[in-house]
N, C-alpha and C positions, 0 to 999 in steps of 0.2 A: 504494500500500500504506500502511495506517495506521501511525502511529508504533508502536503496541503490537504489531501483527502483524510489522513489520520487526524489532523487538527480539526478539520470540518466535522468529522464524525464525533470527535471528542467534545465538541461544543454543541452537540445535537440538542440537548435539553434547553440550553440557553437560547438557541435559535428558535426552537419550537415556541418558546415564550415570547421572545422579542420580535423575530422576523414575521411570525404569523400575525402578530398585532400590526406590524408595519404594512404587511400585505393587505390586511383588512382596511387599513386607513386609505391605501391607494385605490382600493376598489370603491370606497365610499365617496372619496373626494375626486372631483373631475378636474379641478384646477389647483394650482399652487397659490394658496392665499394664506392670510394670517391664521385662520381657524385650522387649516390643515397643518401648518407648522407648529401650532400649539399642541395639536394632537400628537405629533411626533415627539415633542418634548415630554409629554405625559408618559408616553410609552417608554422612553429612555429612563425616566425616574422610576417607573414600576419594575424595570429590569435590573435594578441594583446598580445602575450607572451612577446614581446619587444625584442629589439636587444640584450641587454646584457644577459638576461635570455636564449634566444634562442641559443646564441653562447655558453653559459655555458653548456646547455644540449647537444648541438652538439659536443662540445669538449670532454666532458666526454664520450659521446657515441662512438666517434671515438677512444678514448683511450681504452675503454673496448673492442670494436670490434677487435682492433689490438692485444691487450694483450691476449684475450681469443680466438682469431681466429674465431670470430663468422661469420658464413655464412648463418645461418638460419634466415629467415624473422621473424618467430615467436619469436625467441630469441631477436631480435632487438625491437619488440613491448614490450616485457616484460621489457627490459632494459630502454626504454623511460619512462614507468610508474614508474619504480623504482627510476630513477633519479629525475623525477618530484616530487614524494612524498618526497624525501629527501630534495629538495629545499623548499618545502612547510612547512616541519616540523621544528618548532622552539624549540623543546625539550619537554620532558615529562611534561604533565599538563599545558604547556604554552598556549594551545588553549582553556583551560577551565576557566570559571570564578573562582575567589578565593572562597574557601569554608570556609574561616575564617570569621565567622559571629559574630556580625552584619557586613553587607557589604553595602557600599554606592557606587552606580554606576552612574557616571556622563556620560551622552550621548551627544556628540557634533557632529556638522556637518552642512553644509549649508542647507538652506531651499530647500525642494523638493526631497531630497534623500531618504525619507522614515523613517526619524528619529523617529517621534512620533509613527508611526505604529510599528517600530522595538521594541521600548520600551515596548509596550503592548504585543507583541508576546513573548519577553523574560520574561516578568512578568507572562504570562500565562504558559510558560514552567516551570518556577520555582515553580509556584503554584501547577502545576500537579505533581511536584516532592515532594510535601509536605512542601515546604517552605512558610513562611508568607512573603507577599510582599506588599509594598506600593509604589505608583507612585507619583511624585511631578511635577506639571506643572510649571516648571521654565522658560518656554518661554512665557513671558508675552508681548512680542513685536509683535509677529505675530498674526494677527486677527484669532480668532477661534482655536488657538493652544490648549488652555486649555480645550475648549469645546470638541475638538476632542479626547483628552486624557480622558476626563470624560466619553464620550460615550464608549470608549474602556474599561474603568474601570468597567462600568455597565455591559458590555457584558461579560467580563471574571470574574467578581466578585472580583475585586481588588480595594482597597480604593485609592482614588485620593485626594491629597491636592492641592487646587488651590486658587488664588486670582483673582480680577478683571483684565481685560486687561489693560496694562500700569503700573501695580504695580511693585514695586521693586522686582526683582527676588531673591535677597538675603533674603528678608523678607519671601518669599514663602518657600525658603529652610529652613529657621529658624523654621517656623511653622511645616513644614514637618518632620524635625528632632525631634522636641519635641513630635509630635504625634507618630512617630515610636518608640521613646524611651519608651513612656508611654505604648505602646502596646507590647513591646518586639519583634519588627519586625525583621525578619532575613535579608531581602534585601530591600533596598530603591533605587529606580531608578529615577533619576532626568533628566527631559527634560531641555534643555538649548536653548538660542537664537541662531538661525542659521545665523543671519546677523544683525549687528548694523551699525552705521554710517561708522566706519572704523575698521581696525584690532585692533587699540589701545583700542577703546571702548569695543570691544568684549573681549579682554584680561582683561580689567578692571572688566567686569561683571563676567567672569569666576574666576578671582582671589578672588572677593568678596564672591562668592559662596563657593569656597574652604576654605577660611578663616573661614566662618561660620561653615562648617563641621568640620574642625580641632579644632575649639574652643569648639563647642557644643557637639561633638561626637568623642573625641580623641581615644576612644577605638575601633572605627570601622575601618575595612579594607576599602581600596578605590580602585576603578577601574575607568579609563576614556576610554570610547569606542568611536571611531570615525566611523560615518556612511558614507559610500561611495556608490554612485550609480554605479554599475558595468557596466551599459550601456554606461557610458561616456568613456570607454576604457582607453587609455593612459592619458587622462586628469585627471583621478582619482588620478594619482600620484602627480599632482601639488597640489591637496587638502590635501593629506597626508603631503607634505612638508610644506604647509602654516600652518596647524593646529599643526604640530609638533613644530613650533616656539612659540606657545602660550599655549601649554598644554602638560602635561606628559602623552602621550597616551600609554595605556597598552594593547590595543587590537583594532582590526578593524572589523566592520560589513560591509559586501558587500551585497548590496541589488539588486533586479531586474535582477538577472542573468538568470532567465527564459525567459526574453524578449529580450535578446541580443545574438549576435553571438560573443561577445567580452569577453567571460568568461575566456579567457587566461590571462586577466589582473590580476587574482588572483595570478598566477605564477610570473608575473612581479613585483607585489607589494611585494610578499614574498621574492623575490630575492634581491630587492633594499633596503628594510627597515627591520630593526631588530625589527619588531613589528608583533606579531602573529595575524593571522585572527582567530576570535573567533566564528563568526556566518556568514552564507551565506543565502541570501533570494532566494528561488527557486519557488516562487508562491505567490498568493494573500491570501491564507488561513491562519488562525490563527496558524496552525501548520507547515507552510512552511518556517519559519525562523529556519534553522537547525544549531545545534552546528557543528563547523568545524572539520572534521577529514581528515588530509592530505592524508592518504592512501586511504580512501574511495573516496575522491575527485579525486585523480589520476586514480583510477579504473573506476569511473563513467565517467570521462571526455573522456577516451579512450575506452569506452565500445560501440563500433560501431556495425555495422551489422555483422561483422565477429568476434564479441566478443573480441574487443580490451580490 
């Protein structure tokens, strides 16, 4: 299956919600007028695009319609996709992982969002690109977190550094860094605790991990990716706000978009936060965590029965 088709299929539930409503609007209205444009704005809001992003898209659409005297429905469709892609796009190469190797990727997020699975899928993708990869099981607080990562490591053929449950996460990071340096590893991906007693404890643990990396591997580039469950809709934004207070987030991974009609949250997050989306999850398979492409996402999102 092609990348675009996989993405389009993964967004099926969101499209059924959003695109069907758009199509009904186009059947109802025979001309591009203010009432028609207001209807489109309401549809965007109801699709978890969010009030601010929906109004931004709507205002830009109205401005373009007026300036270019657009009367053709097909032209409106194209303009919606164009505006959406521009909102999603954070700049050239912003949506890609750093290619300055060695690279250490810290992956953070609450329990249950698909953090450990996302780490394995990213590792698998990098391995398939010819990169040497190592995973570090730094979440020693959640039962079976290290075992889960170990199983994934065996499945995809990637080395995993782990300690016993309850061990000091910073010690696991230390051993993982030493191992990766000895092997000349290109990319090290670190799992982290999703929840501790309180935010201060979580911040303390993340700071300890980062200090180990900075001290033991100063020549490495660093990324910090936040994993968010796309099915939580607008609640996902509160997680971005909270984690942004305790970590220097360089990118977002949005998971479980295939199981929700709330895929419009991608647009809402991109509009509110100056943080690029780097990966989106559109299925359960090992290859279903896709690098994020703003233009492809906009095309797939509005690719309905009438080839939006």
